[in-house]
N, C-alpha and C positions, 0 to 999 in steps of 0.2 A: 261597599261602602264604611268609611271609618265613622264612629261615633265621638264628636272633636270635645264633648265633655269628658269623658273618659280617656281619652286623647292627652288629653288638657292633662288632669290629675295625672298621669302617668308621667310625664315631665315633671312635675312637681316632687310627685316620690323618690324620683332618679337624683333630683338634686338635694333631696334630704339625705338618700344613705351616700351620695357623694361628700356631701357634709360630714357625717358622721362617721367616713371612713377617715376622712380627711383630719378627724379629733386624734383618732387614733394611730393617723401615720406622725403626726405630730410627736406623741409619747411614745414611738417606736425608732424616730428619725428615720422613717423610710417610707416613702411614696408607692414602690411596688406593690406593697399591700394591694394596691389598686386592681393588680392584675386575677387577684381573687376574687373580687367584684365584678368586673367585667359583664361576665357570662349570666351572674345573678341578676343583674341589671336586666334583663330580658326576661327573666323570670316574672320578676317585680311588673313588669310592664302588663303581661300576662293575666297576670291575675289582678291587677289592677283594671285591665279591660273588662274581663271575666266577671270581675264583682260588680263594677258601676253602671254594666250595660245590660247586665242580669241574665248572659247569656249562661242559658245549659240545653245547648243542643250536643249533636255527636261531636260535630266539627270544634268546636269550643271543647268541649272534654280531651277531642285527640291532639290540640294545638298542647292543651296547658300538659298533659302527661307526656308529650315527646319536647318541647320548650325545659319540663324540669328534669328530665332524664339527663336531654345535652347539658343545661348550664348546671345542674349540681356534681355530675361526672367531671365535667372541665373546671369547676371551681377546688372541689377536693384533691384532684390532682396537681391544680398549679400552689395548689396552697402545702402540699407533701413534698413536691418539689422544691421550694423554697424556703422550706424547713433548716432554721439553723444555717441559713444563706447571707450574705452583707447584700444592702440594698443593688439591684440587676442595674448593672452596667450602664443602661440605657438610660435610666434615671438618673444616675450619677452624673450622668452628662449633660444629662436635660439642668440638675439640677446646679451644676458649675456655669451654666452658660446665662443662668438667670438670676444668680448671686448681682450682690444684696437682696437678702430679702425675701430665698425663694420660700422658705416656710411656710409665709404669705399668700406669697403666688401660686405655690401650688394648687391653693382651693379651686382655681378658676383654671390654671395653666393644666392638671393632671387630672384635679375630681372632677370639675363643672365639664369640661371638654369631653372626657369621658363620657358622664351620664348626659350632655347633649347629641353624641353620635347614637349613644345607644337608643336614646329616644326615638329620633330621627329613625335609623335599622328596623327599628319594633312595628311599622308603617302595615308591614305584612300582617304582622302579628292580631292587630287590632281590624284589622279587614276579616281576618278567616275565622276570629274569633265571636264577630258579631255576624255573620252570616248566617240566616235560617236555612231550613231546606236540609236533606239528606246528604248523605257523601255520595261522590263521583269518582268518575275515572280518574280525575286530576288530583284530589285527593290523596289516592292510591298509590298516583305515581307521585305525588312529592313524599308520603310516606317511605315509598321506595328508595326514592332519590335520597330522604332524611336516614336511613339505612343503611346506605352505601355511605355515605358520610361521617356517620357516627362509627361505620365501623374501622375508615382510613383513618378516623382523630384518634380513636382510641387503642386500638393496635398501634399506631406507631407512636404513640406517645409510652404506649408500654414498651414495645421494644427498642425503644430509644432510652429509656430507665434503666432497663435490663442491662444494655450494654456499658450505661455509665458505671454503673454499681461492679462491672469487673474491673479487678486491679490493674491489669497489663490494657486499658480503652484508652487511655492519658495520651492526649495526640495523635491518635488514631480515627479515622473516620469511621461511622458508622454506613457502610452498604448493604446491610443484611435484612431481609425481610422485605416489607414496603419500600423499605428505604432502598433497596436494589432498585427498584421503577419509577421511584419518584425521590428528589431530594428534599421534598416536604409534604408527606406523605397528612403529615397533621392541619397543616393549613386547606391542604386540598380537600379533605374530610368537613373543614368547618364551610370553607367554599359551597360544597355540594351541598351542606344541612342547609342553608340559606336560600340555596335554590330550591329547595324543597321545602321550607315553609313560603315560599313566593309561589311555589303550587296552590298549596294549599288556600292562597287568599284568591286565587282568580274564581271561583265557585261564587263568591261574594264579591265581584267588581270589584278586587285589590288591584287589577291589573296598571292603574298608572303607580302603583308602590313599588314598582321594578325599578325604582332609583333606588332601593334599599338593597339586596342581593349587590348590585353594580358600586354602589357604596363598601360595599364590605369586601367585594372583589377587589377595590382598586385598594384598599385597606391594608390586607394577604397580598397584594400582590409589590407595590410601590410604597407602601409607605411602613409600616410596623413590621410585616411580615417577611415574605422574604428579600426584599429589594436592604432592609436593612440589617436582617442577619447574616447574610451574607457580603456584608461591603467590606469586613475585614476576615474574614475567617479563613479565607485563605493564606493570608500571613500569618495567621495562627497553628494552622493545619495544612502543611507542605503537601502531603496526600491529597487537600481538598479538591488542586486544580483537576487533577488525573480525573477524581470524580463527576466531576462537574460536566470536564468532555464526552463521558462514558452514559450520563446520567440524567434524565430530563429533570428540570427545575421546578416544574408543576404538577402539570398533568401525565397522571402515570402511562408509562411504556416500556419495551422491553429495552432493558440496557444495551449500547451500542459496543460491538467489538471492535477493540481498536487495534489491537494483533492482526485483524481479518484487512480493518482499512487499510494499513498499512500492505 
């Protein structure tokens, strides 16, 4: 079960972090820095749960380590990827749609909203950290799922970054490595990581926090992930239509042989 006081405090911590990054965004005139904060919000949540609940068991330690590894890697990757770049086009569109006054509105439209989402989605972490007792087979299954997810996310990000660094990659479609089997290995990895965290919550009675990985899945598939990224990519990369026909959108699978199908 979730201890309500640490959970409530975690919400306040995330709102404070969001407000701090909002102030930085005003100075930079760039709200896309919130992407670097997103994963760190879960680390802040987990640390708050552990500190205020006094949890010190093996599961609490395990969850803190797993969340830390996932959060720091993802935040570092996004920060490195976005260095020297203008504000992400998604946020430019949000800015355009919410003028005048977007600089103030972004406090709740961007930073407050992401803090609230992270707080809700962190519920399995609170349940797992507060749970007593030793590790069970569900914990080991959760770690295995988390490891698979981190592999897809980290390796997919690395492969895409390496592809983009090549001079002849402009206008081409990345269809090698993990990207040969799924058009979004990084999003699939994130999806798998959070279902792994959910398994870690089950030994402590956190079965009811299933809304958290479900919400993360909807965000990745229908809101800020796959659907948003592919909304106009075919217009910018004509070869992407062929990539779509032969490659699974999300769950990995063998590429389809279009010549054989003909």
